N, C-alpha and C positions, 0 to 999 in steps of 0.2 A: 428565467426560462426553466421550465421543468425538464429534467433529464430522462425520467422514467415514466412509463405508464403506471398508474396506481400510486403515484407519489403524493404523500399527504401534505396538505397546506400547513406550514409551520411559520409562526411569526413570534415577535417579542411578547405580544399579549398572551399567547398560549403558554409560553415558557413561564411568564409571571403567574398565570393562574395555576399551573401545575405546582410551582414552588409554594405558592400561598396555601394550597390545599394539603401538600404533603411534607414540605420542608420550610415552614414559616420563618425559621431563623435566617434564611437566605432571601426571603421574598422581597425585601426592600433594597437589596443591593442593585447597583446599576447592571443592566443587561444590554450587551452589545453584540449584534450579529457579526460573525467573523466571515470575511471574504475567504472562501475556501474552494479548492478544486476537488474536494471530497465528493465521492459518488454514493456513499452509503448513509452518511449522517449530516444533519444540519447542526452546526456548532455555534454556540453563543458563549461569549465571555461573561462571567458572573463575578462582579466586583473585580478585585485585583488578583485573586488567588485561585479562582475556580473556572471551570467550563461546564456547560450543559450540552450533552450530546443526545440528539433525538434521531432515531432511524427514519429515513425518508420513505421506505417501503416495507412491506411485510417481509421481504427477503432479508432485510438487515435486522429484523427484530430479535432473532435468536443470538445475534452477536453481543448483545448487552451482557447477558449472564455468562456467555462463553468467554468474553474478554476478561470479565471479573475473575473467573477461575484461572485463566492463563496467567494474568498478572500476579496472582497470589502465589504461583509456582515459581516465579523467576527470582533468582538471587545471584549476587556477585557479578552483575554485568558492569562494564566500564563506563556506561552512560546512564543517564536518568531515564526512567520509564514512568508512565502515568500511574497515579494511585487513584483507585475508585473510592470516592468519598461517600457516595450514596447511589442507590438504584431506585428509580421511581416506578410507580405502577401506572397502567393505562387509566386515563381519567380525562375529564374536560373535553370529551370528544376526540382525544388522541388515543389510538387503539393499541399501542405497543409499550413495552418497557423502555425506559430511558435512563440516563446516568449522569451523575455529576462527578467530574474528575478534577484533580488538582492541576492548576495551571503550571506549565513548564516554560521557562524563558528560553529564548533563542529565535533565530530567523530560519524559516523553512529554506532548505536547499533548492537550487534551481539547476536544471540540466546545464552542464558545462561550467558551473560556478566553481570557484576555488574551494577545495576541500582536501584535507590531508587524507590520502587514501589508506594510510596505515591505520587511522582511527576506525574507519569502516571495516577493514579486514579484522582488526582486533575485536571489534564488537561481534562480528559474525563467528569468529573462532570461539569467543567466550560463550555465546549462545549455544553453540554446538555441544558444549559440555553439560548442558542441562540434562538431568536424569529423571525429572519428574514425569509421571504419566501424563499424557495429554491427548487431545483429539488429533487425528491426522490433519496436517497443515492443509489449508484450503487449496493451495496449488501444489501439494506435496506428492501427489500420486504419479503414476506412469504418464509419460508424454503421449502415449498412444490414446489415452482418454481424451486428449485435446486435438487429436488429428482431424476429425471431421470438422469441428468448429474452426480450426485454424485454416484449413484448406478452403472452407466456405468463405471465410473472411478475406483471404487472399484474392479469391475470385471477386468478391464484392468490391474490394478496394480497387482492383484493376479496372472496374467499370466506372469509377468516379473520375473527376478531373484532377485528382492528386497525382503528382509526378512520382510514379511507383513502378518498380521493376519486379513483376511477379515471378519471373524465372529465377532471379537471384534469391528471392524470398523462399521459393520452393526448394532451392538447393540448400539453403541454410536449415530449413525445416527437416528435409530428408536426412541431412547429416546428423542432426540432433536425434532423430528417431533411431538411427543406427548405432548411436553411441551406447556402450555398456552402461548399465545403471550402477549407482553407488549405494553404499550402506546408508540407511536412514539416520538422520540426526535432527535435533531441534533446529527449525528455521523460522524466521519471521514471516516470510512469504509475500510481503507487500512493501518492499523497500523502494517505494516511489520517493522522489526527491522531497515532496511535501511532507512525508512522514519522518524526515530527518531534520533535526534542529541543529543549527550551527551557531558558533560564536567565534568570530575572527578566524573562520576557516576550520575550526575544530568541531568535531561531532560531539554534541553535549547531551542529546536526548533522542529517543526513537519512539514514535507514536503509533497508534492503531494496531493493536495486537490480536484482533479477532481472527486473523488468518494464520496465526502461529501454531506450531505443534511439530511433531515428528514428520519428516518428509525428505524428499530428495535434496541434498545439500546444494544442488545447482539452482534451487529457487532463489537463494540469496546471492547468486552471482549476477542477477539481473541489473543491479545498479552499475555494473561495469559498462553497460550500454545506455541506460536511461539517465545517468548522472555524470559519469566520469569522462574526461577527455582521454585520448589515446595514450599519452604518457602515463597519466594516473592509473589507467586501466591495467597497464603492465605491472605497476607497483602493487596494486590491489591483488592481482593474480599471484605474484611472487610471494607476498606475505601469506596468502592463504595456502599456497602450495597446490593450486588447482591443477589437476592433470588434464590431458587433452579431452578425455571423455566428458568430464564434468564441465569443462569450458564449452564444448559443443552443446551439451544439454542446456547450459546457461544461455548461450546465444539463441537456441531454439525457444526457450521460455520467454526471453525478452522479445523475440520476434512475435510469438503468439500473442502476448499481451498487446503489443503495439498494433498489430493488424486487426485485432478484435476491437480495440478501443477506438481507433481512428474513425472507421465508418459510423460507429455508434454515437460518438461524442463530438464529431467535427463541427456541428452546428449548435451545440448546447454547452460544451465545456472547453473553452479555449486553452486552458492550462494543460489539461490532459491531452488534448489534440496536439499541442505544440510538443509535448514530451514524446508522444508516439512518433511524430515526425523526426524528432532528434534521434530516437532509437533506430528508425529505418535508415536515416542518414549514416549513422555510425556502423550499421550492418551492411552498408553498400546497396541498399534496396530502394533508394530514392533516385529515380532516373532523371 
């Protein structure tokens, strides 16, 4: 089922044709579509060591070169990040750039699953020390820029059959808007569980970097509510040293993502929808 208007039809045959025309050295490797909750790219495993990522819509097309630049600027992180092995050109009826990445081993995290919260906090702290120039993080600007969309989504969600408490959601959002802003630093900006790879409960890799760049440090507090349990959440906060203002902004950012995602994806992306419900439960907004 397609998630977006204007979503391009992508299949294994298209991937094979693109590879054969532009990167024939990989064209005969096995191609396997990956079950993914991703909303921006279709992802295919290529042989044992590679993945092919193709934007689903025009809105994700610019992420290909942006992510390449961002990944080239990252150094010294305590976990693995993807390496871009090639960037492909539009062809074979496919209208946008696409990319080949190195495969990273690990199992995607799932909300509430066991994870050592110190690993996640240490990654966030290490990323904050990045000094390279970069584009503003996708979610890195002021919360006020999200106010209209967030309030509209709260209203839309309250009109569905979802068990949802809009008054509590509005209280969380208002508190976040009133919290003082912090100094910008590098953030990932999309620490959804599926972008975090684990091995035996340890964080080993972080995927999907097109949203990264300088921005509000509260952006990377979102996994406190979209991933962690309450005890792990407190450890995560303690290691990060997050103050009350950052914590409030992080709660608001987690809320905003969840209330916008759930009405949009509730019939097309069960993984994203389940995660949004988890966030709303952890924030006390599920009635």
